[in-house]
C-alpha positions as CSV (number, residue, x, y, z in Angstrom):
1,M,123.1,-22.6,-50.6
2,K,121.0,-23.9,-53.3
3,D,120.2,-21.5,-56.7
4,K,117.3,-19.5,-55.1
5,I,115.5,-19.0,-58.4
6,V,114.5,-22.2,-60.8
7,S,113.7,-20.8,-64.3
8,T,111.1,-22.8,-66.3
9,E,109.7,-23.2,-69.5
10,N,105.9,-22.8,-67.7
11,S,106.8,-19.4,-66.4
12,G,104.1,-18.0,-69.1
13,I,101.5,-20.2,-67.4
14,E,102.3,-18.3,-64.3
15,E,102.2,-14.9,-66.0
16,V,98.8,-15.3,-67.5
17,M,97.5,-17.0,-63.5
18,I,98.7,-13.4,-62.0
19,E,96.8,-11.4,-64.6
20,Q,93.9,-13.8,-63.8
21,L,94.2,-13.3,-60.2
22,K,94.2,-9.5,-60.5
23,L,90.8,-9.7,-62.3
24,I,89.4,-12.1,-59.5
25,M,90.5,-9.8,-56.6
26,Q,89.0,-6.9,-58.3
27,E,85.8,-8.7,-58.6
28,V,85.8,-10.3,-55.4
29,I,86.5,-7.0,-53.3
30,S,83.9,-5.1,-55.3
31,N,81.4,-7.8,-54.0
32,K,82.9,-8.4,-50.6
33,D,83.2,-12.1,-51.1
34,S,85.7,-14.0,-49.5
35,N,83.9,-17.4,-50.3
36,S,84.2,-17.0,-53.9
37,L,87.7,-15.6,-53.5
38,Q,89.1,-19.0,-52.0
39,E,87.1,-21.2,-54.3
40,R,88.2,-19.6,-57.5
41,L,91.8,-18.8,-56.6
42,K,91.7,-23.1,-55.7
43,C,91.0,-23.2,-59.3
44,L,94.3,-21.2,-60.3
45,I,96.2,-23.1,-57.7
46,S,95.0,-26.7,-59.2
47,C,97.0,-25.7,-62.5
48,L,99.7,-25.5,-60.5
49,Q,100.1,-29.1,-59.8
50,D,102.0,-30.3,-62.5
51,Y,104.5,-27.6,-62.1
52,K,104.7,-27.7,-58.6
53,N,105.6,-31.6,-58.9
54,Q,108.3,-31.6,-61.2
55,L,110.3,-29.4,-58.4
56,E,112.3,-31.3,-55.9
57,K,111.8,-30.4,-52.3
58,G,114.2,-27.8,-51.3
59,T,114.3,-25.8,-54.7
60,F,112.7,-22.3,-55.3
61,R,109.7,-21.9,-57.4
62,N,109.8,-19.7,-60.8
63,S,109.8,-16.2,-59.8
64,N,106.1,-15.7,-61.3
65,Y,105.0,-18.4,-59.4
66,C,106.1,-16.6,-56.0
67,K,104.4,-13.4,-57.1
68,L,101.6,-15.7,-57.6
69,L,101.3,-16.4,-53.7
70,S,102.8,-13.0,-52.6
71,R,99.5,-11.4,-54.4
72,Y,97.2,-14.1,-52.8
73,I,98.6,-13.4,-49.2
74,Q,98.7,-9.9,-49.5
75,L,94.7,-10.1,-49.5
76,F,94.8,-11.1,-45.6
77,T,98.0,-9.2,-44.5
78,S,98.0,-5.5,-43.2
79,P,100.2,-3.3,-41.6
80,I,100.1,-2.6,-37.7
81,V,100.9,1.2,-37.4
82,I,101.2,2.4,-33.5
83,V,101.9,6.4,-33.2
84,G,102.3,8.2,-29.6
85,D,101.6,11.7,-28.7
86,N,105.1,12.5,-29.6
87,K,105.0,11.2,-32.8
88,K,106.9,8.5,-32.3
89,V,106.0,5.7,-35.3
90,I,106.5,1.9,-34.5
91,S,105.2,-0.5,-37.1
92,G,104.3,-4.3,-37.5
93,S,102.2,-6.6,-39.4
94,C,99.3,-9.2,-38.8
95,V,96.9,-11.2,-40.7
96,F,93.1,-11.9,-40.5
97,I,92.2,-15.4,-39.8
98,E,88.5,-16.9,-39.2
99,L,88.0,-20.0,-37.3
100,K,85.7,-20.1,-34.8
101,E,86.4,-16.4,-34.2
102,K,87.7,-14.0,-36.7
103,F,90.3,-12.0,-35.8
104,I,94.3,-10.9,-36.2
105,I,97.5,-12.7,-35.2
106,T,100.5,-10.7,-34.5
107,N,103.5,-10.6,-32.3
108,N,103.2,-9.9,-28.5
109,H,106.4,-7.4,-28.9
110,V,104.0,-5.6,-31.2
111,V,101.1,-5.2,-28.5
112,Q,103.8,-4.7,-25.9
113,A,105.3,-1.7,-27.8
114,W,101.9,-0.3,-27.3
115,K,101.5,-0.8,-23.9
116,D,105.1,0.3,-23.3
117,L,104.0,3.7,-24.8
118,Q,100.8,4.0,-22.4
119,K,102.8,3.4,-19.4
120,A,105.4,6.0,-20.0
121,G,102.3,8.6,-20.2
122,N,101.5,9.1,-23.9
123,K,98.7,9.2,-25.4
124,V,99.0,6.2,-28.0
125,S,97.0,5.0,-31.2
126,F,96.9,1.2,-32.5
127,Q,95.9,1.1,-36.3
128,I,95.2,-1.6,-38.2
129,G,95.9,-0.5,-41.5
130,S,94.7,3.0,-41.3
131,I,92.1,2.1,-38.7
132,T,92.3,3.0,-35.0
133,I,90.9,0.3,-32.6
134,P,90.5,-0.1,-28.9
135,L,93.3,-2.3,-28.5
136,E,93.0,-3.0,-24.8
137,S,89.2,-4.5,-24.9
138,L,90.0,-6.4,-28.0
139,I,93.1,-8.7,-27.0
140,I,91.6,-12.0,-26.7
141,D,95.5,-13.8,-25.3
142,F,99.3,-13.1,-25.7
143,D,102.4,-15.4,-24.8
144,R,105.7,-14.0,-24.4
145,D,107.7,-17.1,-24.8
146,L,105.8,-17.7,-27.9
147,D,106.0,-13.8,-28.9
148,L,102.3,-14.3,-30.4
149,A,99.0,-12.4,-29.6
150,T,95.4,-12.3,-30.9
151,I,93.2,-9.4,-31.1
152,K,89.6,-9.7,-32.0
153,I,87.6,-8.2,-34.9
154,P,84.3,-7.5,-33.7
155,I,81.2,-7.6,-36.0
156,E,81.0,-3.6,-36.2
157,Y,84.6,-3.5,-36.9
158,E,84.7,-5.8,-40.1
159,D,83.8,-3.5,-42.8
160,Q,85.8,-0.7,-41.8
161,I,89.0,-2.5,-40.8
162,V,88.9,-5.5,-43.3
163,Y,86.4,-4.8,-46.6
164,K,86.9,-1.3,-47.2
165,Q,90.7,-1.8,-46.8
166,D,90.3,-4.5,-50.0
167,K,91.3,-7.3,-47.3
168,F,89.8,-10.4,-46.4
169,F,89.9,-13.2,-43.4
170,Y,92.1,-15.9,-44.0
171,K,89.7,-19.3,-44.3
172,P,91.7,-22.3,-43.6
173,A,90.8,-25.9,-44.8
174,K,91.6,-27.3,-41.5
175,W,93.5,-26.1,-38.5
176,P,96.0,-26.3,-37.2
177,Y,98.5,-27.0,-39.4
178,N,101.4,-29.0,-38.3
179,N,104.6,-31.2,-39.5
180,T,106.5,-28.0,-40.6
181,T,109.7,-29.5,-41.5
182,K,113.4,-28.2,-42.5
183,D,113.7,-27.5,-46.2
184,D,110.0,-26.7,-46.7
185,I,109.7,-23.5,-49.0
186,V,107.5,-20.8,-47.3
187,T,106.7,-17.2,-48.5
188,M,106.9,-14.7,-45.9
189,A,104.8,-11.4,-46.3
190,G,104.5,-8.1,-44.0
191,Y,105.2,-4.2,-44.4
192,P,108.8,-3.8,-43.2
193,G,110.1,-0.4,-41.8
194,V,112.7,0.2,-44.3
195,L,109.9,0.8,-46.9
196,R,107.9,3.2,-44.5
197,E,107.8,6.9,-45.1
198,D,106.8,9.1,-42.4
199,N,105.5,12.6,-43.1
200,N,103.9,15.1,-40.7
201,D,100.6,13.7,-40.3
202,F,100.6,10.3,-41.9
203,S,103.0,7.6,-43.2
204,N,103.2,5.6,-46.4
205,I,103.9,1.6,-45.7
206,Y,104.3,-0.8,-48.3
207,Y,103.5,-4.2,-48.7
208,A,106.6,-6.7,-49.5
209,S,107.3,-10.7,-49.3
210,I,109.7,-13.2,-49.8
211,C,110.1,-16.7,-50.7
212,E,112.7,-19.0,-48.8
213,S,113.2,-22.2,-47.5
214,I,113.1,-23.5,-43.6
215,E,116.8,-23.8,-42.2
216,D,115.7,-25.3,-39.3
217,V,112.8,-26.1,-36.8
218,D,112.2,-27.2,-33.0
219,K,109.2,-27.7,-31.0
220,T,107.7,-24.3,-30.8
221,K,109.8,-22.1,-34.0
222,G,111.2,-22.5,-37.6
223,V,114.1,-20.2,-38.8
224,M,114.7,-19.1,-42.3
225,V,118.1,-18.1,-43.7
226,F,117.9,-15.3,-46.1
227,D,120.0,-14.7,-49.0
228,R,121.2,-11.1,-49.1
229,D,120.9,-10.9,-52.9
230,N,117.6,-11.9,-52.7
231,W,116.4,-9.5,-50.0
232,V,117.6,-6.5,-52.4
233,K,116.3,-7.8,-55.4
234,S,112.7,-8.4,-53.7
235,L,112.7,-4.9,-51.6
236,G,114.7,-2.7,-53.7
237,L,116.9,-1.4,-51.1
238,R,118.7,1.4,-52.1
239,S,122.1,1.0,-49.8
240,P,123.4,-2.5,-48.2
241,S,123.4,-0.4,-44.8
242,E,119.5,-0.6,-45.1
243,L,119.6,-4.1,-44.6
244,D,120.1,-3.7,-40.8
245,K,116.4,-2.0,-40.9
246,V,114.6,-4.5,-43.0
247,G,113.1,-6.7,-40.3
248,G,111.2,-3.7,-38.1
249,G,107.7,-4.0,-39.5
250,F,107.7,-7.6,-40.9
251,S,107.0,-8.5,-37.0
252,G,103.4,-10.4,-37.0
253,G,103.4,-11.1,-40.6
254,P,102.4,-14.4,-42.0
255,V,104.4,-17.3,-43.1
256,F,102.8,-19.1,-45.7
257,R,103.4,-23.1,-47.3
258,F,102.0,-24.2,-50.3
259,V,101.2,-28.1,-50.1
260,D,98.8,-30.3,-52.1
261,G,97.0,-27.1,-53.4
262,E,96.3,-25.7,-50.0
263,V,97.8,-22.4,-49.0
264,E,98.6,-22.9,-44.9
265,L,99.4,-20.7,-42.6
266,I,102.4,-22.3,-40.8
267,G,103.8,-19.3,-38.9
268,I,104.0,-15.6,-37.5
269,V,107.2,-13.8,-38.2
270,S,108.8,-13.2,-34.9
271,E,112.5,-11.8,-34.5
272,N,115.9,-11.7,-35.8
273,G,117.8,-14.9,-34.9
274,G,121.1,-13.8,-34.4
275,S,122.5,-12.3,-37.4
276,F,120.0,-10.4,-39.5
277,F,119.5,-13.0,-42.1
278,D,118.5,-15.2,-39.4
279,I,114.4,-14.9,-39.0
280,M,112.6,-16.8,-36.8
281,F,108.8,-17.5,-37.1
282,A,106.6,-18.8,-34.3
283,F,104.3,-22.2,-35.3
284,S,100.5,-20.9,-35.8
285,S,99.8,-24.3,-34.5
286,Y,100.1,-22.9,-30.8
287,I,96.6,-20.7,-31.9
288,N,93.4,-22.1,-31.0
289,K,90.2,-21.9,-33.2
290,D,88.5,-19.1,-30.4
291,G,91.7,-17.2,-30.6
292,T,93.4,-18.1,-27.3
293,I,97.1,-19.5,-27.3
294,Q,98.1,-22.7,-26.0
295,H,101.0,-21.5,-23.4
296,Y,104.3,-23.5,-24.1
297,S,106.1,-24.0,-21.1
């Protein structure tokens, strides 16, 4: 595999941008103005164009560049927590998106875990962040083969679920995004279960992201093959045995690509591809603007 980090004299520019992004986030969050966030962030991203153009396709950005994208993506990414009356905790991730409707995208198997606990007679809560929602009445659509599910965010829930948790809806410049190819560089984000700390009455869940290249694609999904050292450096794992559990919790998290000044949501993390370091993601292009899913057969 190619080297995963490219050092560059331009890294200082990115460090300044990360600090600028923090200030922008603080201001925008206090004003609840997602439109301002995306417009101002575009100005920061445009400053990266010269740097981006210096990189060969298939090589990796400077680590500070990845941090910049990671901070941005975090604004749209939220943990999902499913808790049964037996105190069993199942975690996943999701992404907030605004198209024709406002909704979240996650995996069907995350929603199915909630359904399975219900069928077993458990009293089950489904939380987006720390807020419990009446999931059954809000499901827009799901597809078992694509492993995608969409859940509506009604206007009466927006403030509590989104803005009070310092989140925003991702508003793409166009939809859908197609033409994902092998060797595209992507940033995956989510809330891995290995970083979750469960207590008697609550769980602490931590955000993580990592940049890698796409190793393979077919009509419905892509595959990212991760370097073990990158996982350890990015997630701060304490022992190699913990790598077996990292994937849990990332399910439903977004996969973003940076192209021509736009941050594009191209996929949703889905599953382990056979060996742990093969992570599959479903293409987001199968999701319509109203949240319905184009069922693939």
